[in-house]
C-alpha positions, 0 to 999 in steps of 0.5 A: 500500500502506498503512503503517498498521502501520509505525513510522517511528522509529529503524531502522524508517525503513529498513523504510519505504524497503524497502517503497517499493522493493518496492511502488513506492508507499505511501499515508500513511493514518496517521502514525507518531506522534500528530500532535496530540502534535507539534502541541501540542509545537511550539505550546508551544515557541513560547510558551516563547520568547515568554515569554523575549522578554516578548511578549504576542502573536506574528504569523507570516506565514512559511509555515514558521512558520505550519505549525510553529504550527498544522500548518494548510496551504494552498498553502504555496509560493504563500502564501509570496510573498503576505501571504495567510495569518498566525497570531496566537499569544497568550501567554495566549489563543487561536491565531487563523488568518487564512487566504487565503479562507473555507476553515475545513475546512482547519483542522478538528480541529487542536488548535492553531487556536482561531479561524478568520478570513479575512485582509483581504489587503492584498497588491497583487495582490488589493487593488490601490488598496485595499491601505492600507485593508485593511492598516488593517483587519488592524491593527485586528483584531490590535490588538483581539486584543492588547487582549483577551488581551495583559494590558495589554501592547502588545508584539507580535513579528512574523516578517515583514511589509511596511511597510503592515502594520507601519505599520497595527499601529504606528498601533494603538499596538502595539510591534513586536518581532522575531519570526523569532528567536522562531520559529527558536529554538523550532523548533531543538529537536525532540521524539521525535515530530518526529524520527520524522516527520523519519526518514520524510522522510529515508527517502522522500528516500533512496529518491528518490536510489536511483531517481535513481542507477538512471537515471543514465547518459550522455545523460540531462539534469540536469533529467530526473535531478532530476525523478526525485527530485520524482516519488518524493517526491510519489508517497510522500507528500512535499510539495516541493523547495526548490531545483534544486541538481543539476549535472554535469561543469564545471557543478559548479564553482563550486557553486550552479548549478541543474539545466539541460538539459545532457546528462550525459556519461560520466565526469562528476561529478554533485553534488546537494543534496536540500533536500526537504520530504517527508511531514509537512512535514519537510526531508531535506537530504542531498548526494552526488556520483556519477560517470556512469561506472565509474572516477573519475579521479585529480582526482575521487578527490582532491576527493571524499576531501577533501570526505569528510574534511571531513564526517567530521572535523566530525561527529566534533567535534560534541558537545552543550554546545559553543558555536558558536564552539568548534565552528567553531574545532574544525572541519576547516581547509579547505586554501588551494586550496579556501578561496575556493569554500568552502560558506557555512556549516559546519553549519546547523539543519534541521527544517521547512526549513533553520533556525537555527543557521548555524555559520560557518567559522572564517575567517568567524566574526569578521565573519559568525558568532554564538554559541550552544550545541549542544543535545540535540534539535537536528538539523543538516546538516554541509556540504562543497563542495570545488573548486579555483577554475578547476578543472573539477569540484567535490564537494558532500557533506552529512550530516543528524545529531541531537544526543543527550545523549551525542553525535551520531546520523546520520539519513541513511544514503545511502552514500558512494563509499568505494571512491574513498578 
């Protein structure tokens, strides 16, 4: 069924999910917003950050960053572990996409791509003993773009590149600067149109979670349960899932075990973290904990109540204008018995994937934290894992929120087990 007429922004994301439940499948024949507006906003954000960093060019190899800059996609996961595609962004000049092969139809009609070229591909799989020569060719191509459009500047920011590529660029006289931060800071503040696309992704994710819940029963494997989320995401126009973070029973504690062929038993806690890249490439990062059975035991209820308390407290203290340090200090203090298994971050950004900022626990802030400002337009994930070292089970919860001019808006609406509290 087409959703041409469905506006996904605001509360209409629920309407999208309702249609998914009623009709089983949807065809994304038209985005809920003008994608060209999104594309040009994102490119503008990159150039704003480039200007602040005083760089004339930005070379992006990270496939999330190339997506953000151009919205041109080509085998994103495959290309993420080869230096097969990159994008050159001139501060005052063109955007040039260097693609994996001669496939210009993949960038047709994109207002963010001014020129399409084939990457000389210096990664060893394809280049073998010719890798150094191919890297040199790529360095020459980028240096020529900098000479044409850099206004005399040799300052080029790069997000990630092997030593062969970096050496080739430096051999051309370019000064390389850190570019990942430029991209991350640009991505941190979302436009209204971006938020509409994120709501579409969350709606698909939550529909997948509901279908997972409907098939959760004793005897199903963790893998089979997790497969349902993948199936719904793909069926409803999503793209991929970044992790396999679902576990049950004794595998929930400590956290970060990925799903397995373990058979879920009656009475098991099941915790999961979606990390789902849905329609239009936006991430829905939600965690919940369920029971396979009817009644939680006292320890399951206690763990769940603490995780829920942490989530609710930390959402309540979030405000625009706070520094990361102030937020960390104001967040819920984890009781000693749960402290050693705490989640690595309190709160983190989310957009096309997990992203800047990562706000650390107050206990970790002196050694691992960094400061910044909570800004309207940021979309954040509030995290909790509660488990006792040596205990049988743990509870993973996570909520996705938007920072507004006046406070916080919850983007995810998947229910909690409030009857356990």
